C-alpha positions in Angstrom: 78.4 18.7 30.1 81.4 20.6 28.4 84.5 19.4 28.7 87.9 21.3 28.3 89.4 21.6 24.8 92.4 20.0 24.1 95.6 22.3 25.0 97.2 22.1 21.6 94.5 24.8 20.8 96.1 27.2 23.2 99.9 25.8 23.6 101.5 28.7 21.2 102.3 32.0 22.2 100.6 34.3 20.4 99.5 37.1 22.8 96.5 38.9 21.8 95.2 42.0 23.4 93.3 41.3 26.5 92.9 44.4 27.9 90.8 44.3 31.3 89.1 47.2 32.7 86.6 48.1 35.5 84.7 50.2 33.2 83.1 47.9 31.1 83.2 50.1 28.0 86.9 50.4 27.8 87.5 46.7 28.1 87.8 44.3 25.3 87.7 41.2 27.7 84.1 41.7 29.5 84.7 39.3 32.4 87.3 37.2 33.8 86.9 33.5 35.1 87.1 32.7 38.5 90.6 31.8 40.3 91.1 28.3 40.6 94.8 28.3 42.2 93.9 29.9 45.8 96.9 29.2 47.8 100.6 30.1 46.7 102.2 29.6 50.0 102.0 26.5 51.9 104.0 24.5 54.7 105.7 26.3 57.5 104.8 29.6 56.9 106.3 31.1 59.9 110.0 29.7 59.1 109.5 30.4 55.4 112.1 29.6 53.3 115.2 30.8 55.5 114.5 27.8 57.8 115.4 25.3 55.2 119.1 24.7 53.9 117.9 23.2 50.4 115.6 24.6 47.6 114.1 22.4 45.0 112.3 24.1 41.7 110.6 22.5 39.0 111.8 24.5 36.0 110.3 25.0 32.6 112.6 23.5 29.8 110.3 25.5 26.9 108.1 28.4 26.3 104.5 27.7 26.7 101.1 28.5 28.3 100.4 26.5 31.2 96.3 26.7 32.1 95.3 27.3 35.8 93.9 23.4 35.9 97.2 22.2 35.3 98.8 24.6 38.0 96.1 23.4 40.5 96.4 19.8 39.9 100.3 19.9 40.2 99.9 21.9 43.5 97.2 19.5 44.9 99.5 16.3 44.1 102.6 17.9 45.5 100.9 19.2 48.7 99.3 15.7 49.5 102.8 13.8 49.2 104.9 16.6 50.8 102.1 16.7 53.7 101.9 12.8 54.0 105.8 12.1 54.5 106.9 15.2 56.2 104.1 17.0 58.0 102.7 20.3 57.5 105.7 22.0 59.2 108.4 20.0 57.3 108.8 22.1 54.2 107.9 25.4 52.6 106.4 25.3 49.2 105.6 28.1 46.7 103.8 28.4 43.7 106.0 30.8 41.6 103.5 31.6 38.6 100.3 33.3 38.5 97.9 32.8 35.7 96.9 36.2 34.2 96.7 35.8 30.7 93.0 35.3 29.7 92.1 32.4 27.2 89.1 33.0 24.7 87.1 30.9 22.5 84.8 31.4 19.5 82.7 28.3 19.8 81.2 27.2 16.2 78.1 25.3 16.0 78.3 22.3 13.9 75.7 19.6 13.2 71.9 19.6 11.8 69.9 22.2 13.3 72.9 24.1 15.1 73.1 27.0 12.7 71.3 29.4 15.0 73.5 29.0 17.9 76.4 30.5 16.2 77.4 34.1 14.8 80.3 32.8 12.8 83.3 35.1 12.6 81.1 38.1 12.9 82.0 38.4 16.6 84.9 36.6 16.6 86.8 37.9 19.8 85.3 35.1 21.8 84.1 34.4 25.1 86.6 34.1 28.1 86.8 30.4 29.3 90.0 30.2 31.5 93.3 31.9 32.4 96.6 30.7 32.0 100.4 31.4 33.0 102.8 32.3 30.3 105.8 30.5 31.4 109.1 31.5 29.6 112.1 28.9 29.4 114.2 28.4 32.4 111.4 30.2 34.8 110.3 28.0 38.0 106.9 26.7 38.5 107.1 25.4 41.9 109.6 25.8 44.8 110.0 23.7 47.7 112.3 24.5 50.6 113.0 21.6 52.7 115.9 19.4 54.7 118.7 17.8 52.5 117.7 14.2 53.6 114.3 14.5 51.8 115.8 15.1 48.4 115.1 12.1 46.6 111.6 12.2 47.9 110.9 15.7 46.7 112.5 15.2 43.6 110.0 12.2 43.0 107.1 14.6 44.0 108.3 17.2 41.5 108.5 14.6 38.8 104.8 13.6 39.5 103.8 17.3 39.5 105.3 18.0 36.6 103.0 15.5 34.7 100.0 17.6 35.2 101.6 20.5 33.6 101.5 20.9 29.5 105.2 21.6 29.1 108.3 20.1 29.3 110.1 20.4 32.8 113.2 19.8 34.8 114.0 19.7 38.7 117.0 21.7 39.9 118.5 21.7 43.2 120.5 24.4 45.1 121.8 24.5 48.6 122.4 27.3 50.8 126.1 28.3 51.8 126.8 27.6 55.3 127.5 30.7 57.4 130.8 30.4 59.6 
């Protein structure tokens, strides 16, 4: 079974021209991989972010690509912890990034007898293998709206989710102003 390549192969931001079109002849990228991140809004969807007084965000400290596998792994880790502690209606959780960037690979065969599997650099545009989100410095990745008494718990949950992402992140907190 094939495994994921190391992320250092894709970490730098060198955005290639990846035109995708419904008309196959006009598209450079002939296909797109399926979506791994399927939910972007979770928790109390009816109340939403207006119901809760505090917003905590996982913010990127540096520029980089984050693969869909990392975004989905962080989402699952966060959601599992939040639902166990606060229930389904005790928070509102939003994934703030969408992976649109198509990652390609030109696999080269190595070893005895593998010379017929590869075309070398003759057709080197590459096959699509995954998608990633290009995240700029200061952009939020996950946003959690929750009660103020849960601040320490949510901060720890965001710290655990940041371990699933391939760039350095920090946690920021903002409070709603009380209306008088």
